[in-house]
N, C-alpha and C positions, 0 to 999 in steps of 0.2 A: 784124701790125705794131704796131697801137695797143695791143694787149694788153700788150706789153712796157713800156709807159708806166705801167701800172696797178700800184701797190704797196700792199699791205695797210697799211703804216705811214702812208700818205697818205690816210686816210679818217677824217674827224672829223665826227660828226653831232650834236654838242651844243656848239656854240660860242655865245658871246655877243659881239656887237659893236653899237655904237650907230650906226656909219656905215661906209662902205666904206673910208675911210682907216684906221680902227681895225682892221678885218678884214684889210686888206692888210698892215698892220704885223705882226699876229700870224702870218699865213701866211708872210710874208717871213722873219721870225725863225725859224720852225720849219724852213723849207726851207734856210736858211743853216746852221742847227745840224746838219741831216741831210746837208749837203754836196751838195745838189741844185742850188744856185745860187751865183752870185758875190756879192760884197759890194754891188754896185750894183744888184742885182735889184729891191729895193723902190723905189728912185727911178725906175728904168726902167719898172716896172709902173705906178706912180702917174702918171708922165708920159704913158705910152701911153693909159691909161684916160681922162685928161683930154682927149686929142685924138681918140681912137677908142674910144668907150664900148663895153662888151662885154655889156650886158644884152640878153636875148633873150626876147621874149614868144612863147611857143608856144601852141598851141590849148588845151593842158591844164595847163601849168605855166610860170611865169616862172623863167628860169635866167640866170646870168651865166657867161661864159667868159673870165675875165681871163687875158691872156697878154701877152708882151712879146718883145723881140728875142732871137734865138738866142744872141747873144754872151754874155748874162748867165746862160745855162743851162749847168750842168755835166753833168747827167744828165737825160734826158727823163723827164717825169712827167705824170700827171693826178692832181691833188689834189682830192678830193671833200670839200666842206664844206657843212654845213647849220647855219644859225644859228637860235637860239630864237625870234627875232622878226624879221620882214622889215625890210629897210632900203631906202632909196631908191637906185636905180641909174639910169643913163641907158641908153636902148635904143640898140643899134647901128643905124646908118642915119639915124634921125631925131632922136636926142638927147632924145626925150621921156622924162619921168620914169616909172618903174615900180617897184613893190615887188618885192623879191627875197629869197628865203630859201635858195636852193640855188645853189651855186657849184661850177664845175669849173675850177680853176686849171690852165692848160696850160703845161707846160714843153717847148717844141718846139725841138729842136736843128737839125733839117733844115727850112729854110723851105719846101721843096717839099711837105713832109708837112702843112703847116698847113691848106691849103685842103681836103685830103682828110679830115683829122680833124674840122675844123669841119663839113663836110658830113655826115660820119657821125653826129656828135653831134646835129645838127639833124634828121637822119632819125630817129634813135632817139627824140628828144623830141617827134616828131610822131606817134608811135605810142601810142595811148591805153593799151594793155595794158602796155607798158614803163613809161610815165609813172606809171600806177597802182602798179605794183610798186615803182618808184623812190621815190615819195612815201610809201608805206607801210613801206618798209624802215627799221627803227629801230636796227639794230646794224651795226657796221663790217664784220664778217665776212660777213653776208648781202649787204651792199652790194657788197663786193669780188666775191662770186660772181655777183651780178646783172650787174655790168658786165663781168666776165671772160667770161661767157656771151654777152653781146650786142655786144661790140666787135669 
C-alpha cells in the first residue's frame, strides 16, 4: 500500500536550505508544480509543523516526517529529501530542538493510513542495517530501490 506513494521523481538528495521554512517552501513549490498538492499545501504544512513538530530522533539517525491534512493533498506521496547541512527542527512529542538532514514529506490522502505509515517508517528507521543503507545512499535511483524494497 505504501509503495504506491513512492515516486522516483520525488527523491532529491542534494538540497540546500538554511531553515525549515526555506525547505518547506522549496518542497511545496515542487509538489505544486508536479500537481501532488493544492495551492494551500505550504501554509497548511507550516501551520501543522508549528503546532505538531515532526522531527524524530531515532537511535541511528535523526529524520523529520513533515505532513499535513489530507484535504490539501491531490495524490498520495512520500517525498524523500536530504539537505547538504543539517537544520534545526523540533522533535515530535517534546518540542526539543534537534538537528536534521533527512526528510520524508508525507502526502497522505487517507487519514486512516497515517498511523500505519508513520509506524512503518519508525520501524524502518529503528533498524541499523536499513539506516546505514539509507544514510550511505547517494543517488536518487538507488534510494528509490531501497525504499521500494523496504516499504
